[in-house]
FITI-699417 format. One line per 4 residues: for each residue x, y, z of N, C-alpha, C. Coordinates in nm, 2 decimals. Example, Ala and Ser with C-alpha at 12.3 -4.5 7.8 and 13.67 -1.06 7.14 Angstrom:
<nodes>
1.32,-0.57,0.78,1.23,-0.45,0.78,1.32,-0.33,0.78; 1.28,-0.22,0.71,1.37,-0.11,0.71,1.29,0.00,0.79;
</nodes>
This chain:
<nodes>
7.35,-19.46,-8.55,7.41,-19.38,-8.44,7.51,-19.28,-8.51; 7.49,-19.15,-8.48,7.57,-19.05,-8.55,7.71,-19.03,-8.49; 7.73,-19.07,-8.37,7.86,-19.05,-8.31,7.86,-19.08,-8.17; 7.98,-19.07,-8.11,7.99,-19.10,-7.96,8.07,-18.99,-7.90;
8.06,-18.99,-7.77,8.13,-18.89,-7.69,8.18,-18.95,-7.56; 8.30,-18.91,-7.52,8.35,-18.96,-7.39,8.29,-18.88,-7.27; 8.21,-18.77,-7.30,8.16,-18.69,-7.19,8.04,-18.77,-7.13; 8.04,-18.78,-7.00,7.94,-18.84,-6.92,7.85,-18.73,-6.86;
7.72,-18.75,-6.85,7.63,-18.66,-6.79,7.57,-18.72,-6.67; 7.61,-18.66,-6.55,7.57,-18.71,-6.43,7.43,-18.65,-6.39; 7.35,-18.73,-6.31,7.22,-18.68,-6.27,7.24,-18.55,-6.18; 7.14,-18.46,-6.19,7.15,-18.34,-6.11,7.15,-18.37,-5.96;
7.23,-18.30,-5.88,7.23,-18.32,-5.74,7.10,-18.28,-5.67; 7.04,-18.36,-5.60,6.91,-18.32,-5.53,6.94,-18.20,-5.44; 6.84,-18.11,-5.43,6.85,-17.99,-5.34,6.76,-18.01,-5.23; 6.80,-17.97,-5.11,6.72,-17.98,-4.99,6.72,-17.85,-4.92;
6.60,-17.80,-4.89,6.58,-17.67,-4.81,6.57,-17.70,-4.67; 6.66,-17.64,-4.59,6.65,-17.65,-4.44,6.60,-17.52,-4.38; 6.50,-17.52,-4.31,6.44,-17.40,-4.24,6.46,-17.42,-4.09; 6.55,-17.35,-4.03,6.58,-17.36,-3.89,6.65,-17.24,-3.84;
6.61,-17.17,-3.74,6.68,-17.05,-3.69,6.78,-17.08,-3.59; 6.80,-17.21,-3.55,6.91,-17.25,-3.46,7.03,-17.29,-3.54; 7.14,-17.21,-3.54,7.25,-17.24,-3.62,7.31,-17.37,-3.60; 7.32,-17.41,-3.47,7.39,-17.54,-3.44,7.31,-17.65,-3.50;
7.17,-17.65,-3.49,7.09,-17.75,-3.54,7.10,-17.76,-3.69; 7.10,-17.64,-3.76,7.10,-17.64,-3.90,7.24,-17.69,-3.95; 7.35,-17.66,-3.88,7.48,-17.71,-3.92,7.48,-17.86,-3.90; 7.42,-17.91,-3.80,7.41,-18.05,-3.77,7.35,-18.13,-3.89;
7.23,-18.07,-3.93,7.16,-18.13,-4.05,7.25,-18.12,-4.17; 7.32,-18.01,-4.20,7.40,-17.99,-4.31,7.51,-18.10,-4.31; 7.57,-18.12,-4.20,7.68,-18.22,-4.19,7.63,-18.36,-4.23; 7.50,-18.39,-4.19,7.44,-18.52,-4.22,7.42,-18.53,-4.37;
7.37,-18.42,-4.43,7.34,-18.42,-4.57,7.46,-18.42,-4.66; 7.57,-18.36,-4.60,7.70,-18.35,-4.68,7.75,-18.49,-4.71; 7.72,-18.59,-4.63,7.76,-18.73,-4.66,7.72,-18.78,-4.79; 7.60,-18.74,-4.84,7.54,-18.77,-4.96,7.57,-18.67,-5.07;
7.63,-18.56,-5.04,7.66,-18.46,-5.14,7.54,-18.37,-5.18; 7.43,-18.37,-5.10,7.31,-18.29,-5.14,7.34,-18.14,-5.14; 7.28,-18.07,-5.23,7.28,-17.92,-5.22,7.19,-17.87,-5.12; 7.24,-17.78,-5.03,7.16,-17.73,-4.92,7.12,-17.59,-4.94;
6.99,-17.56,-4.92,6.94,-17.42,-4.93,6.90,-17.39,-4.78; 6.94,-17.27,-4.73,6.91,-17.23,-4.60,6.79,-17.13,-4.59; 6.71,-17.14,-4.49,6.61,-17.04,-4.45,6.61,-17.03,-4.30; 6.57,-16.92,-4.25,6.58,-16.90,-4.10,6.44,-16.86,-4.04;
6.34,-16.83,-4.12,6.21,-16.80,-4.08,6.11,-16.88,-4.16; 5.99,-16.88,-4.11,5.88,-16.95,-4.19,5.85,-16.88,-4.32; 5.85,-16.75,-4.32,5.83,-16.67,-4.44,5.94,-16.70,-4.55; 6.07,-16.70,-4.50,6.18,-16.73,-4.59,6.17,-16.87,-4.64;
6.13,-16.96,-4.56,6.11,-17.10,-4.61,6.01,-17.11,-4.71; 5.89,-17.04,-4.69,5.79,-17.04,-4.79,5.83,-16.99,-4.92; 5.90,-16.87,-4.92,5.94,-16.80,-5.04,6.05,-16.87,-5.11; 6.15,-16.92,-5.04,6.26,-16.99,-5.11,6.21,-17.13,-5.16;
6.11,-17.19,-5.10,6.06,-17.32,-5.15,6.00,-17.29,-5.29; 5.92,-17.18,-5.30,5.85,-17.15,-5.43,5.95,-17.10,-5.53; 6.06,-17.04,-5.49,6.16,-16.99,-5.58,6.25,-17.10,-5.63; 6.31,-17.18,-5.54,6.41,-17.28,-5.57,6.35,-17.41,-5.61;
6.22,-17.44,-5.57,6.16,-17.57,-5.59,6.25,-17.69,-5.55; 6.29,-17.69,-5.42,6.38,-17.80,-5.38,6.32,-17.94,-5.39; 6.41,-18.04,-5.39,6.36,-18.18,-5.40,6.30,-18.23,-5.27; 6.34,-18.17,-5.16,6.30,-18.21,-5.03,6.31,-18.09,-4.94;
6.22,-18.08,-4.84,6.22,-17.97,-4.74,6.22,-18.02,-4.60; 6.31,-17.96,-4.52,6.31,-17.99,-4.38,6.28,-17.87,-4.30; 6.16,-17.87,-4.23,6.11,-17.75,-4.15,6.12,-17.78,-4.00; 6.17,-17.68,-3.93,6.16,-17.69,-3.79,6.02,-17.65,-3.74;
5.97,-17.72,-3.64,5.83,-17.69,-3.60,5.83,-17.55,-3.54; 5.93,-17.51,-3.46,5.93,-17.38,-3.39,6.01,-17.27,-3.47; 5.96,-17.23,-3.58,6.02,-17.12,-3.65,5.97,-16.99,-3.59; 6.05,-16.88,-3.60,6.02,-16.76,-3.52,5.90,-16.68,-3.56;
5.85,-16.69,-3.69,5.73,-16.61,-3.73,5.61,-16.70,-3.76; 5.63,-16.80,-3.85,5.52,-16.89,-3.89,5.57,-17.03,-3.85; 5.48,-17.10,-3.78,5.52,-17.24,-3.74,5.55,-17.33,-3.86; 5.63,-17.43,-3.84,5.66,-17.53,-3.94,5.54,-17.59,-4.00;
5.44,-17.64,-3.91,5.32,-17.70,-3.97,5.24,-17.60,-4.05; 5.24,-17.48,-4.02,5.16,-17.38,-4.10,5.23,-17.36,-4.23; 5.36,-17.35,-4.23,5.44,-17.34,-4.36,5.41,-17.46,-4.45; 5.41,-17.57,-4.39,5.38,-17.70,-4.46,5.25,-17.70,-4.52;
5.15,-17.65,-4.45,5.01,-17.64,-4.51,5.01,-17.55,-4.63; 5.07,-17.43,-4.61,5.07,-17.33,-4.72,5.14,-17.39,-4.85; 5.25,-17.46,-4.83,5.32,-17.52,-4.94,5.24,-17.63,-5.01; 5.17,-17.71,-4.93,5.08,-17.81,-4.98,4.97,-17.75,-5.07;
4.92,-17.63,-5.03,4.82,-17.57,-5.11,4.86,-17.50,-5.24; 5.00,-17.49,-5.25,5.05,-17.42,-5.37,5.09,-17.53,-5.47; 5.04,-17.52,-5.59,5.07,-17.63,-5.69,5.21,-17.64,-5.73; 5.29,-17.53,-5.71,5.43,-17.54,-5.74,5.51,-17.64,-5.65;
5.45,-17.66,-5.53,5.51,-17.76,-5.44,5.42,-17.88,-5.43; 5.29,-17.84,-5.39,5.19,-17.94,-5.38,5.22,-18.06,-5.29; 5.17,-18.17,-5.32,5.18,-18.29,-5.23,5.30,-18.38,-5.28; 5.36,-18.35,-5.39,5.46,-18.44,-5.44,5.60,-18.41,-5.39;
5.62,-18.30,-5.31,5.75,-18.27,-5.26,5.76,-18.32,-5.12; 5.86,-18.40,-5.08,5.87,-18.45,-4.94,5.90,-18.34,-4.85; 5.82,-18.33,-4.74,5.85,-18.23,-4.63,5.86,-18.31,-4.50; 5.98,-18.29,-4.43,6.00,-18.35,-4.30,6.00,-18.23,-4.20;
5.92,-18.25,-4.09,5.91,-18.16,-3.98,5.99,-18.21,-3.87; 6.07,-18.12,-3.81,6.16,-18.16,-3.70,6.13,-18.07,-3.57; 6.18,-18.12,-3.46,6.16,-18.04,-3.34,6.27,-18.08,-3.23; 6.30,-17.98,-3.16,6.39,-18.01,-3.04,6.31,-18.01,-2.91;
6.18,-17.98,-2.92,6.09,-17.98,-2.81,6.01,-18.10,-2.80; 5.88,-18.09,-2.76,5.80,-18.20,-2.74,5.78,-18.28,-2.87; 5.79,-18.41,-2.85,5.78,-18.50,-2.97,5.68,-18.61,-2.94; 5.58,-18.57,-2.86,5.48,-18.67,-2.82,5.38,-18.69,-2.94;
5.28,-18.78,-2.91,5.18,-18.82,-3.01,5.11,-18.70,-3.07; 5.07,-18.60,-2.99,4.99,-18.49,-3.04,5.07,-18.41,-3.13; 5.20,-18.39,-3.10,5.29,-18.31,-3.19,5.31,-18.38,-3.32; 5.33,-18.51,-3.32,5.35,-18.59,-3.44,5.22,-18.59,-3.52;
5.11,-18.60,-3.46,4.98,-18.59,-3.53,4.96,-18.46,-3.60; 4.99,-18.35,-3.53,4.98,-18.22,-3.58,5.06,-18.20,-3.71; 5.19,-18.25,-3.71,5.28,-18.24,-3.82,5.23,-18.33,-3.94; 5.18,-18.45,-3.91,5.13,-18.53,-4.02,5.00,-18.48,-4.08;
4.92,-18.42,-4.00,4.79,-18.36,-4.05,4.82,-18.24,-4.13; 4.93,-18.17,-4.11,4.97,-18.06,-4.19,5.03,-18.10,-4.33; 5.05,-18.22,-4.34,5.10,-18.27,-4.48,5.24,-18.32,-4.48; 5.31,-18.33,-4.36,5.45,-18.38,-4.36,5.45,-18.52,-4.39;
5.56,-18.56,-4.46,5.58,-18.70,-4.50,5.64,-18.78,-4.37; 5.71,-18.70,-4.29,5.77,-18.77,-4.17,5.79,-18.66,-4.06; 5.82,-18.71,-3.94,5.85,-18.63,-3.83,5.98,-18.68,-3.77; 6.07,-18.59,-3.73,6.20,-18.63,-3.68,6.23,-18.54,-3.55;
6.27,-18.61,-3.44,6.30,-18.54,-3.32,6.45,-18.53,-3.31; 6.50,-18.42,-3.24,6.64,-18.41,-3.21,6.67,-18.47,-3.08; 6.80,-18.52,-3.07,6.91,-18.52,-3.16,6.88,-18.62,-3.28; 6.92,-18.59,-3.40,6.89,-18.67,-3.51,6.97,-18.80,-3.52;
6.90,-18.90,-3.56,6.97,-19.03,-3.60,7.02,-19.02,-3.74; 7.14,-18.98,-3.77,7.19,-18.95,-3.90,7.17,-19.06,-4.00; 7.21,-19.18,-3.98,7.19,-19.29,-4.08,7.05,-19.31,-4.11; 6.96,-19.31,-4.00,6.82,-19.34,-4.03,6.76,-19.22,-4.11;
6.79,-19.10,-4.08,6.74,-18.98,-4.15,6.78,-18.99,-4.30; 6.91,-19.03,-4.32,6.95,-19.04,-4.46,6.88,-19.15,-4.54; 6.85,-19.26,-4.47,6.77,-19.37,-4.54,6.64,-19.32,-4.58; 6.57,-19.24,-4.49,6.44,-19.19,-4.52,6.45,-19.09,-4.63;
6.55,-19.00,-4.63,6.56,-18.90,-4.73,6.59,-18.97,-4.87; 6.67,-19.07,-4.87,6.69,-19.14,-5.00,6.56,-19.20,-5.05; 6.48,-19.26,-4.96,6.36,-19.32,-5.00,6.26,-19.21,-5.05; 6.25,-19.10,-4.98,6.16,-19.00,-5.02,6.20,-18.93,-5.16;
6.33,-18.92,-5.18,6.38,-18.86,-5.31,6.35,-18.95,-5.42; 6.37,-19.08,-5.40,6.33,-19.18,-5.50,6.19,-19.18,-5.54; 6.10,-19.16,-5.43,5.96,-19.16,-5.46,5.92,-19.03,-5.54; 5.99,-18.92,-5.51,5.96,-18.80,-5.58,6.01,-18.81,-5.72;
6.12,-18.87,-5.75,6.17,-18.89,-5.88,6.07,-18.97,-5.96; 6.02,-19.08,-5.90,5.92,-19.16,-5.97,5.79,-19.09,-6.00; 5.75,-19.01,-5.90,5.63,-18.93,-5.92,5.64,-18.83,-6.03; 5.76,-18.76,-6.03,5.78,-18.65,-6.13,5.78,-18.71,-6.27;
5.84,-18.83,-6.28,5.85,-18.90,-6.41,5.71,-18.94,-6.46; 5.62,-18.98,-6.37,5.49,-19.02,-6.40,5.41,-18.90,-6.44; 5.43,-18.79,-6.37,5.36,-18.66,-6.41,5.40,-18.61,-6.54; 5.53,-18.62,-6.57,5.57,-18.57,-6.70,5.51,-18.66,-6.81;
5.51,-18.79,-6.79,5.45,-18.88,-6.89,5.30,-18.85,-6.91; 5.23,-18.81,-6.80,5.09,-18.79,-6.81,5.06,-18.66,-6.90; 5.16,-18.58,-6.92,5.15,-18.45,-6.99,5.19,-18.47,-7.14; 5.24,-18.58,-7.17,5.31,-18.60,-7.31,5.24,-18.71,-7.39;
5.22,-18.68,-7.52,5.16,-18.78,-7.61,5.27,-18.88,-7.64; 5.24,-19.01,-7.61,5.34,-19.11,-7.62,5.39,-19.14,-7.76; 5.30,-19.12,-7.86,5.33,-19.15,-8.00,5.43,-19.05,-8.06; 5.41,-18.92,-8.02,5.49,-18.81,-8.09,5.59,-18.75,-8.00;
5.58,-18.76,-7.86,5.67,-18.69,-7.77,5.63,-18.55,-7.75; 5.52,-18.50,-7.81,5.47,-18.37,-7.79,5.38,-18.36,-7.67; 5.35,-18.24,-7.62,5.25,-18.23,-7.51,5.11,-18.28,-7.56; 5.04,-18.34,-7.47,4.90,-18.37,-7.50,4.81,-18.25,-7.45;
4.68,-18.27,-7.45,4.59,-18.16,-7.42,4.61,-18.11,-7.28; 4.63,-18.21,-7.19,4.65,-18.17,-7.05,4.78,-18.09,-7.03; 4.89,-18.14,-7.10,5.01,-18.06,-7.09,5.00,-17.93,-7.15; 4.93,-17.92,-7.26,4.90,-17.79,-7.33,4.84,-17.69,-7.24;
4.73,-17.74,-7.17,4.66,-17.65,-7.08,4.75,-17.59,-6.97; 4.84,-17.67,-6.91,4.93,-17.63,-6.81,5.03,-17.53,-6.86; 5.09,-17.56,-6.97,5.20,-17.48,-7.03,5.14,-17.35,-7.08; 5.01,-17.35,-7.13,4.95,-17.23,-7.18,4.95,-17.12,-7.07;
4.92,-17.16,-6.95,4.91,-17.07,-6.84,5.05,-17.00,-6.82; 5.16,-17.08,-6.83,5.29,-17.02,-6.81,5.32,-16.92,-6.92; 5.28,-16.95,-7.05,5.30,-16.86,-7.16,5.22,-16.73,-7.14; 5.09,-16.75,-7.10,5.01,-16.64,-7.08,5.06,-16.54,-6.97;
5.11,-16.60,-6.86,5.17,-16.52,-6.75,5.29,-16.44,-6.80; 5.38,-16.50,-6.88,5.50,-16.43,-6.93,5.46,-16.32,-7.03; 5.35,-16.35,-7.11,5.31,-16.25,-7.21,5.25,-16.13,-7.15; 5.17,-16.15,-7.04,5.11,-16.04,-6.97,5.22,-15.95,-6.91;
5.32,-16.02,-6.85,5.43,-15.95,-6.78,5.51,-15.87,-6.88; 5.54,-15.92,-7.00,5.62,-15.86,-7.09,5.55,-15.78,-7.20; 5.41,-15.79,-7.19,5.33,-15.72,-7.29,5.37,-15.76,-7.44; 5.38,-15.89,-7.46,5.42,-15.94,-7.59,5.30,-16.00,-7.66;
5.30,-16.00,-7.79,5.20,-16.07,-7.86,5.22,-16.22,-7.86; 5.11,-16.30,-7.87,5.12,-16.44,-7.88,5.04,-16.49,-7.99; 5.09,-16.59,-8.07,5.03,-16.65,-8.18,5.00,-16.79,-8.16; 4.88,-16.84,-8.20,4.84,-16.98,-8.19,4.81,-17.03,-8.33;
4.87,-17.14,-8.37,4.84,-17.20,-8.49,4.79,-17.34,-8.46; 4.67,-17.38,-8.52,4.62,-17.51,-8.52,4.64,-17.57,-8.65; 4.72,-17.68,-8.66,4.76,-17.74,-8.78,4.70,-17.88,-8.80; 4.63,-17.90,-8.91,4.56,-18.03,-8.93,4.62,-18.10,-9.06;
4.65,-18.23,-9.04,4.70,-18.31,-9.15,4.59,-18.41,-9.19; 4.46,-18.38,-9.15,4.35,-18.47,-9.17,4.31,-18.47,-9.32; 4.27,-18.59,-9.36,4.22,-18.61,-9.50,4.13,-18.73,-9.50; 4.04,-18.74,-9.60,3.96,-18.86,-9.61,4.04,-18.98,-9.63;
4.15,-18.97,-9.71,4.24,-19.08,-9.73,4.30,-19.13,-9.60; 4.35,-19.04,-9.52,4.41,-19.09,-9.39,4.30,-19.13,-9.29; 4.19,-19.08,-9.30,4.08,-19.12,-9.20,4.05,-19.27,-9.22; 4.07,-19.32,-9.34,4.04,-19.46,-9.37,4.15,-19.55,-9.34;
4.26,-19.50,-9.31,4.38,-19.58,-9.28,4.44,-19.54,-9.15; 4.40,-19.61,-9.04,4.44,-19.57,-8.91,4.60,-19.58,-8.89; 4.65,-19.69,-8.94,4.80,-19.71,-8.93,4.87,-19.60,-9.00; 4.83,-19.57,-9.13,4.89,-19.47,-9.20,4.88,-19.33,-9.13;
4.76,-19.31,-9.07,4.74,-19.19,-9.00,4.83,-19.17,-8.88; 4.86,-19.28,-8.81,4.95,-19.27,-8.70,5.10,-19.24,-8.75; 5.13,-19.30,-8.86,5.26,-19.27,-8.92,5.27,-19.13,-8.97; 5.16,-19.08,-9.03,5.16,-18.94,-9.07,5.17,-18.84,-8.95;
5.11,-18.88,-8.84,5.11,-18.79,-8.72,5.25,-18.78,-8.67; 5.33,-18.89,-8.68,5.47,-18.88,-8.63,5.55,-18.80,-8.73; 5.52,-18.81,-8.86,5.60,-18.73,-8.96,5.57,-18.58,-8.95; 5.44,-18.55,-8.93,5.40,-18.41,-8.91,5.46,-18.36,-8.78;
5.46,-18.44,-8.68,5.52,-18.39,-8.55,5.67,-18.36,-8.57; 5.74,-18.44,-8.64,5.88,-18.42,-8.66,5.90,-18.29,-8.75; 5.82,-18.27,-8.85,5.83,-18.15,-8.93,5.80,-18.02,-8.85; 5.70,-18.03,-8.76,5.67,-17.91,-8.68,5.78,-17.89,-8.58;
5.83,-17.99,-8.51,5.93,-17.97,-8.41,6.06,-17.92,-8.47; 6.09,-17.95,-8.60,6.21,-17.90,-8.66,6.20,-17.76,-8.70; 6.07,-17.71,-8.72,6.05,-17.57,-8.77,6.03,-17.47,-8.66; 5.99,-17.51,-8.54,5.96,-17.41,-8.44,6.08,-17.37,-8.36;
6.07,-17.27,-8.27,6.18,-17.23,-8.18,6.17,-17.31,-8.05; 6.27,-17.30,-7.98,6.27,-17.37,-7.85,6.17,-17.31,-7.75; 6.13,-17.18,-7.77,6.04,-17.12,-7.68,5.89,-17.15,-7.71; 5.87,-17.21,-7.83,5.73,-17.24,-7.88,5.68,-17.36,-7.81;
5.55,-17.36,-7.79,5.48,-17.48,-7.73,5.41,-17.56,-7.84; 5.44,-17.69,-7.85,5.37,-17.77,-7.95,5.30,-17.88,-7.88; 5.18,-17.91,-7.92,5.10,-18.02,-7.86,5.02,-18.09,-7.97; 4.99,-18.21,-7.94,4.90,-18.29,-8.03,4.76,-18.29,-7.97;
4.67,-18.23,-8.05,4.53,-18.22,-8.00,4.44,-18.34,-8.03; 4.47,-18.41,-8.14,4.40,-18.53,-8.18,4.49,-18.60,-8.28; 4.45,-18.72,-8.33,4.55,-18.80,-8.41,4.62,-18.72,-8.52; 4.55,-18.62,-8.58,4.61,-18.55,-8.69,4.60,-18.40,-8.68;
4.58,-18.35,-8.56,4.57,-18.21,-8.53,4.67,-18.17,-8.43; 4.74,-18.06,-8.45,4.84,-18.01,-8.36,4.82,-17.86,-8.33; 4.87,-17.82,-8.22,4.87,-17.68,-8.18,5.01,-17.63,-8.16; 5.03,-17.50,-8.20,5.16,-17.44,-8.18,5.13,-17.30,-8.12;
5.18,-17.28,-8.00,5.17,-17.15,-7.93,5.30,-17.08,-7.93; 5.31,-16.96,-7.99,5.44,-16.90,-8.01,5.44,-16.76,-7.96; 5.51,-16.73,-7.85,5.52,-16.59,-7.80,5.60,-16.51,-7.90; 5.57,-16.38,-7.90,5.63,-16.28,-7.98,5.63,-16.30,-8.13;
5.55,-16.40,-8.18,5.55,-16.43,-8.32,5.43,-16.35,-8.39; 5.45,-16.29,-8.50,5.34,-16.22,-8.57,5.29,-16.30,-8.68; 5.19,-16.25,-8.75,5.12,-16.33,-8.85,5.21,-16.37,-8.97; 5.29,-16.27,-9.01,5.38,-16.29,-9.13,5.48,-16.41,-9.10;
5.54,-16.40,-8.99,5.64,-16.51,-8.96,5.56,-16.64,-8.94; 5.44,-16.64,-8.88,5.37,-16.76,-8.87,5.34,-16.82,-9.00; 5.30,-16.74,-9.10,5.28,-16.80,-9.24,5.40,-16.86,-9.30; 5.52,-16.79,-9.27,5.64,-16.85,-9.32,5.67,-16.99,-9.25;
5.63,-17.00,-9.13,5.65,-17.13,-9.06,5.56,-17.24,-9.12; 5.44,-17.20,-9.16,5.35,-17.29,-9.23,5.42,-17.35,-9.36; 5.48,-17.26,-9.44,5.55,-17.30,-9.56,5.66,-17.39,-9.52; 5.73,-17.36,-9.42,5.85,-17.45,-9.38,5.80,-17.59,-9.34;
5.69,-17.59,-9.26,5.63,-17.73,-9.23,5.60,-17.80,-9.35; 5.53,-17.74,-9.45,5.49,-17.81,-9.57,5.60,-17.86,-9.65; 5.71,-17.77,-9.66,5.83,-17.81,-9.74,5.90,-17.93,-9.67; 5.90,-17.93,-9.54,5.96,-18.04,-9.47,5.89,-18.17,-9.49;
5.75,-18.16,-9.50,5.67,-18.28,-9.53,5.69,-18.33,-9.67; 5.71,-18.24,-9.76,5.72,-18.28,-9.90,5.85,-18.34,-9.93; 5.96,-18.28,-9.88,6.10,-18.34,-9.90,6.13,-18.46,-9.82; 6.06,-18.47,-9.70,6.09,-18.58,-9.61,6.00,-18.70,-9.62;
5.90,-18.70,-9.72,5.80,-18.80,-9.72,5.86,-18.94,-9.76; 5.84,-19.04,-9.68,5.89,-19.17,-9.71,5.82,-19.23,-9.84; 5.89,-19.31,-9.91,5.83,-19.37,-10.03,5.71,-19.45,-10.00; 5.60,-19.42,-10.07,5.47,-19.50,-10.04,5.38,-19.43,-9.94;
5.44,-19.33,-9.86,5.35,-19.27,-9.76,5.25,-19.18,-9.83; 5.14,-19.16,-9.76,5.03,-19.07,-9.82,5.08,-18.93,-9.83; 5.04,-18.86,-9.93,5.07,-18.71,-9.95,5.00,-18.64,-9.84; 5.07,-18.55,-9.77,5.01,-18.47,-9.66,5.00,-18.32,-9.70;
4.88,-18.27,-9.70,4.86,-18.13,-9.72,4.80,-18.07,-9.60; 4.87,-17.97,-9.54,4.83,-17.91,-9.41,4.73,-17.81,-9.43; 4.64,-17.80,-9.34,4.55,-17.69,-9.32,4.58,-17.62,-9.19; 4.58,-17.49,-9.19,4.63,-17.42,-9.07,4.54,-17.30,-9.04;
4.50,-17.29,-8.91,4.42,-17.18,-8.86,4.51,-17.10,-8.77; 4.51,-16.97,-8.78,4.60,-16.88,-8.70,4.52,-16.78,-8.63; 4.55,-16.76,-8.50,4.49,-16.65,-8.42,4.61,-16.58,-8.35; 4.60,-16.45,-8.34,4.70,-16.36,-8.28,4.64,-16.27,-8.17;
4.70,-16.26,-8.06,4.66,-16.17,-7.96,4.78,-16.07,-7.94; 4.75,-15.94,-7.97,4.86,-15.84,-7.95,4.85,-15.77,-7.82; 4.73,-15.75,-7.77,4.72,-15.69,-7.63,4.70,-15.80,-7.53; 4.79,-15.82,-7.44,4.79,-15.94,-7.36,4.74,-15.91,-7.22;
4.69,-15.79,-7.19,4.64,-15.76,-7.06,4.52,-15.85,-7.02; 4.43,-15.88,-7.11,4.32,-15.97,-7.09,4.34,-16.10,-7.15; 4.46,-16.15,-7.17,4.49,-16.27,-7.24,4.43,-16.39,-7.18; 4.34,-16.46,-7.26,4.27,-16.58,-7.21,4.33,-16.69,-7.30;
4.42,-16.78,-7.25,4.49,-16.87,-7.34,4.39,-16.97,-7.40; 4.29,-17.01,-7.33,4.19,-17.11,-7.39,4.11,-17.04,-7.50; 4.08,-16.91,-7.49,4.01,-16.84,-7.60,4.10,-16.83,-7.72; 4.23,-16.81,-7.70,4.32,-16.80,-7.82,4.32,-16.94,-7.89;
4.32,-17.05,-7.82,4.32,-17.18,-7.88,4.19,-17.20,-7.96; 4.08,-17.16,-7.90,3.95,-17.17,-7.96,3.94,-17.09,-8.09; 4.00,-16.97,-8.09,3.99,-16.89,-8.21,4.08,-16.95,-8.32; 4.19,-17.00,-8.29,4.27,-17.07,-8.39,4.20,-17.19,-8.45;
4.13,-17.26,-8.36,4.05,-17.38,-8.41,3.94,-17.33,-8.50; 3.88,-17.22,-8.47,3.77,-17.16,-8.55,3.83,-17.12,-8.69; 3.95,-17.06,-8.69,4.01,-17.02,-8.81,4.04,-17.14,-8.90; 4.08,-17.25,-8.83,4.11,-17.38,-8.91,3.99,-17.42,-8.99;
3.87,-17.40,-8.93,3.75,-17.45,-9.00,3.73,-17.38,-9.14; 3.79,-17.26,-9.15,3.78,-17.18,-9.27,3.90,-17.20,-9.37; 4.00,-17.27,-9.32,4.12,-17.28,-9.40,4.11,-17.39,-9.50; 4.19,-17.37,-9.60,4.21,-17.48,-9.70,4.36,-17.51,-9.71;
4.40,-17.61,-9.78,4.55,-17.64,-9.79,4.62,-17.53,-9.86; 4.55,-17.46,-9.95,4.62,-17.36,-10.03,4.61,-17.22,-9.96; 4.52,-17.21,-9.86,4.50,-17.07,-9.80,4.48,-17.09,-9.65; 4.59,-17.07,-9.57,4.57,-17.06,-9.43,4.48,-16.95,-9.39;
4.40,-16.97,-9.28,4.31,-16.88,-9.23,4.36,-16.81,-9.10; 4.34,-16.68,-9.09,4.39,-16.61,-8.97,4.27,-16.54,-8.91; 4.28,-16.53,-8.77,4.19,-16.44,-8.70,4.27,-16.34,-8.63; 4.24,-16.21,-8.64,4.32,-16.11,-8.57,4.28,-16.11,-8.42;
4.36,-16.02,-8.35,4.33,-16.01,-8.20,4.20,-15.93,-8.19;
</nodes>
């Protein structure tokens, strides 16, 4: 343990989006939520609710059925179809009007987790909200775990695919180059020693993580192969990074651990208008096939 601190880090306050054009009703909901200290985001129309949900990504959404432009159930359907919200965000539909079976059925078919009629039962609504937020927290943690390699803490192939799309979108928007490096620590020696290979994979992961920037994406492709996707990075800097990884492996090698010589394939895309992230990864992998420990291989854009 390196040290201790008296500073405590509290969990982030859950945010709740309220979409209702009736000021009195919206304030009533806010007063109920204030008991738990939730952060409240307001919207007054269906379009505002849709846009603010995608912008703020609240932890829970409360939509009035009778919004002035787009109905609450229609907004709910649109948000369920958008992966930024999807089915993992709790949505509660509310109404001051008819709350019969047909209305409840309509709301649940639209993807609502629950239906609440006015006047609201504050304590009951809060109990439901607490339960829904806990369910979302559990689901979010499971989804994050599904994107991460448990042995190294790096992204796995599924996580890499999702994050590549984010990097590709930003690169297109900013017209920035993107470099992909595929790093392999594979060797015949390690292939014969599974346990040693797992230990080497963790050592290589630490060396790579220490050498990259916070904006770079690092993933484990296979037991001894890794991918690094780096926005704005050119070939020369990428080659310097390779040297840094190798130096870290040489100086930090535990006594008795196998010697690791990295092979690296590098591909760069300078023009990002037609940036295909999967193609960039394939090209870096192809460059790796030509690489040796002494000579990294690069493919231009």
